[in-house]
C-alpha positions in Angstrom: -19.4 -134.8 38.8 -19.5 -133.6 42.4 -15.7 -133.4 42.4 -15.7 -130.9 39.5 -18.4 -128.6 40.9 -15.9 -126.6 43.1 -13.8 -125.9 40.0 -16.8 -124.5 38.1 -17.7 -122.5 41.2 -14.2 -120.9 41.3 -14.1 -120.3 37.6 -17.3 -118.3 37.5 -16.1 -115.4 39.8 -12.9 -115.3 37.8 -14.8 -115.0 34.6 -17.0 -112.2 36.1 -13.9 -110.4 37.3 -12.2 -110.6 33.9 -15.4 -109.4 32.2 -15.7 -106.5 34.5 -12.1 -105.4 34.6 -11.1 -105.9 31.0 -12.8 -102.7 29.7 -10.9 -100.7 32.4 -7.6 -102.4 31.5 -8.3 -101.5 27.8 -9.2 -97.9 28.8 -6.0 -97.6 30.9 -4.0 -98.9 27.9 -5.6 -96.4 25.6 -5.0 -93.5 28.0 -1.3 -94.5 28.3 -1.0 -94.8 24.6 -2.6 -91.4 24.1 -0.3 -89.8 26.6 2.8 -91.4 25.0 1.5 -90.1 21.6 1.1 -86.6 23.0 4.6 -86.7 24.5 6.0 -87.9 21.2 4.1 -85.2 19.3 5.4 -82.5 21.7 8.9 -83.8 21.2 8.6 -83.6 17.5 7.2 -80.1 17.7 10.1 -79.0 20.0 12.6 -80.5 17.6 10.9 -78.7 14.7 11.0 -75.4 16.5 14.6 -75.9 17.3 15.4 -76.7 13.7 13.4 -73.6 12.5 15.3 -71.4 14.9 18.7 -72.7 13.9 17.8 -72.4 10.2 16.8 -68.8 10.6 20.1 -68.1 12.2 21.8 -69.4 9.0 19.5 -67.4 6.7 20.0 -64.0 8.5 23.8 -63.7 8.0 23.5 -65.5 4.6 21.2 -62.8 3.3 23.9 -60.3 4.3 26.5 -62.4 2.4 24.3 -62.4 -0.6 23.5 -58.7 -0.7 26.9 -57.4 0.2 29.0 -59.5 -2.3 29.3 -56.4 -4.6 31.8 -54.9 -2.0 34.4 -57.2 -3.3 34.6 -55.2 -6.5 34.8 -51.7 -5.2 37.7 -50.2 -3.3 35.4 -47.7 -1.7 33.4 -50.5 -0.1 35.9 -51.6 2.5 33.4 -51.1 5.4 30.9 -53.3 3.6 33.5 -55.8 2.6 34.3 -56.3 6.3 30.7 -56.8 7.1 30.4 -59.2 4.2 33.3 -61.3 5.7 31.9 -61.2 9.2 28.5 -62.3 7.9 30.2 -65.2 6.1 32.0 -66.2 9.3 28.7 -66.1 11.2 26.9 -68.2 8.6 29.7 -70.8 8.7 29.5 -71.0 12.5 25.8 -71.6 12.4 25.5 -73.9 9.4 27.0 -76.9 11.2 24.6 -76.3 14.1 21.6 -76.3 11.7 22.9 -79.5 10.1 23.3 -81.2 13.5 19.7 -80.2 14.4 18.5 -81.5 11.0 20.4 -84.8 11.5 19.0 -85.1 15.1 15.4 -84.6 13.9 15.9 -87.3 11.3 13.7 -88.3 8.4 13.9 -90.3 5.2 15.4 -87.5 3.2 17.7 -85.9 5.8 20.9 -87.2 4.1 19.8 -85.7 0.7 19.0 -82.4 2.4 22.3 -82.2 4.2 24.2 -83.1 1.0 22.2 -80.4 -0.9 23.1 -77.8 1.7 26.8 -78.7 1.8 27.1 -78.7 -2.0 25.5 -75.3 -2.2 27.9 -74.0 0.4 30.8 -75.4 -1.6 29.6 -73.4 -4.7 30.5 -70.2 -2.8 34.1 -71.3 -2.3 34.4 -72.6 -5.9 33.7 -69.2 -7.5 36.8 -67.6 -8.9 38.1 -64.3 -7.4 37.1 -62.4 -10.5 33.6 -63.8 -10.7 30.9 -61.2 -11.3 29.1 -59.9 -8.2 25.8 -61.3 -9.6 27.4 -64.7 -9.8 28.2 -64.4 -6.1 24.6 -63.2 -5.4 23.1 -66.2 -7.2 25.4 -68.6 -5.4 24.5 -67.2 -2.0 20.8 -67.2 -3.0 20.9 -70.8 -3.9 22.2 -71.8 -0.4 19.5 -69.5 1.1 16.8 -71.2 -1.0 17.9 -74.7 0.0 17.9 -73.7 3.6 14.3 -72.4 3.2 13.3 -75.6 1.4 14.8 -77.7 4.2 12.8 -75.8 6.8 9.7 -76.0 4.7 10.0 -79.8 4.4 10.6 -80.2 8.2 7.6 -78.0 9.1 5.2 -79.5 6.6 5.9 -83.0 7.9 5.4 -82.0 11.5 2.2 -82.1 13.5 2.2 -78.3 13.5 0.1 -78.1 10.4 -3.1 -78.9 12.3 -5.4 -76.2 13.7 -8.5 -74.1 13.2 -9.8 -71.6 12.1 -6.6 -70.6 10.3 -4.2 -73.6 10.1 -0.5 -73.4 10.8 -0.1 -74.8 7.3 -1.5 -71.6 5.8 1.0 -69.5 7.7 3.8 -71.8 6.5 2.7 -71.4 2.9 2.7 -67.6 3.3 6.1 -67.7 4.9 7.8 -70.1 2.5 6.2 -68.7 -0.6 5.7 -64.9 -0.7 7.8 -63.9 2.3 10.8 -65.9 1.0 10.2 -64.5 -2.5 9.9 -60.9 -1.2 13.1 -61.2 0.8 14.9 -62.5 -2.2 13.7 -59.7 -4.5 14.4 -57.0 -1.9 17.9 -58.4 -1.5 18.4 -58.3 -5.2 17.3 -54.6 -5.3 19.6 -53.8 -2.4 22.6 -55.5 -4.1 22.1 -53.9 -7.4 21.5 -50.4 -6.0 24.6 -50.8 -3.8 26.7 -51.9 -6.8 25.6 -48.8 -8.8 26.1 -46.4 -5.9 29.5 -47.7 -5.2 30.5 -47.6 -8.8 29.8 -45.4 -11.8 26.1 -44.8 -11.0 25.0 -47.0 -13.9 23.9 -50.6 -14.2 24.9 -52.8 -17.2 21.9 -53.7 -19.4 21.7 -57.3 -17.9 21.8 -56.0 -14.4 19.2 -53.3 -15.2 16.9 -56.0 -16.5 17.3 -58.0 -13.3 16.5 -54.9 -11.3 13.3 -54.3 -13.3 12.2 -57.9 -12.7 13.1 -57.8 -9.0 11.1 -54.6 -8.6 8.1 -56.0 -10.3 8.5 -59.3 -8.3 8.6 -57.5 -5.0 5.6 -55.4 -5.9 3.6 -58.5 -6.7 4.8 -60.3 -3.5 3.7 -57.4 -1.3 0.2 -57.2 -3.0 -0.2 -61.0 -2.5 0.8 -60.7 1.2 -1.7 -57.9 1.7 -4.4 -60.1 0.2 -3.5 -63.1 2.3 -3.6 -61.2 5.5 -7.0 -59.7 4.7 -8.3 -63.2 3.9 -7.1 -64.6 7.2 -8.6 -61.6 9.1 -11.9 -62.2 7.3 -11.8 -65.8 8.5 -11.5 -64.9 12.1 -7.8 -64.3 12.9 -7.4 -61.3 15.3 -6.3 -58.3 13.1 -4.0 -57.1 15.9 -1.9 -60.2 15.5 -0.8 -58.9 12.1 0.3 -55.5 13.3 4.1 -56.3 13.2 3.6 -57.8 9.7 1.7 -54.8 8.4 4.5 -52.5 9.8 7.1 -54.6 7.9 5.0 -54.4 4.7 4.7 -50.7 5.1 8.5 -50.4 5.2 8.8 -52.6 2.2 6.3 -50.5 0.2 8.4 -47.4 1.1 11.5 -49.1 0.0 9.9 -50.1 -3.3 8.9 -46.5 -3.9 12.4 -45.3 -3.1 14.0 -47.8 -5.5 11.6 -46.6 -8.2 12.5 -43.0 -7.7 16.3 -43.4 -7.2 17.1 -46.2 -9.6 14.2 -47.5 -11.8 13.3 -44.2 -13.5 16.6 -42.4 -12.9 19.1 -41.8 -15.6 21.9 -42.2 -13.1 22.0 -43.6 -9.6 22.9 -40.7 -7.3 22.1 -42.4 -4.1 24.8 -42.6 -1.4 26.0 -46.2 -1.0 25.3 -46.1 2.8 21.6 -45.1 2.1 21.3 -47.9 -0.5 22.7 -50.4 2.1 20.7 -49.2 5.1 17.3 -48.8 3.3 17.7 -52.3 1.8 18.5 -53.8 5.2 15.5 -52.1 6.8 13.2 -53.5 4.0 14.5 -57.0 4.8 
């Protein structure tokens, strides 16, 4: 018994030391884990922002490809046809960069997203030379929509959707819903008015119907964006932060009014094709 006493004597300080230091070890482990988690979150956000930036660099020339496709059918549209070709080349340079960023970011659906983008791009090449200009518009719009959808999926799944009092998720919903829709409708008005001004001054009945729908759609989109901005301001977002957005909306409202006067209620489109092109681009 006496021989075992020193062992018990040595074990007691060791037990006390473990008891005292264990909470600090656990705290240190939790701090390290939190720091690693923050670093990983920041990395995901950085990848998301990079993906968003490269995606927009696809969409910008792609919208030009979409809206200027009508130049293929008018000999007087050589200048626009050249811009259409340059925009197509710019889009084709940027699309692989966007796909590489998408692949680098990863995700369970990345392969499906890439396949969807590539198949939509192939549709543009598969259109026959004599395909109608609205066929080309719709093919380009499909690729633009799939690019927007890919960006939306990446941003919704990131940690950027957390925040108060107005969450980033609400901004994303506004961006990928009404802003995307408004840009599509404005592009359609631009393409149709450009087609009429380059040609006879008239739109076929089907094209005129699409013009009416696009005009009404853009009108509703702008009203909805106005309401969303007012709601966010009422909830505490600084109103000055929306100044650039309000300026863009003001230009879009002016474009909508111009399209009503020059095309919607006009017997014949007398607008100069350069004006139709420029005013549509400014609205975008």
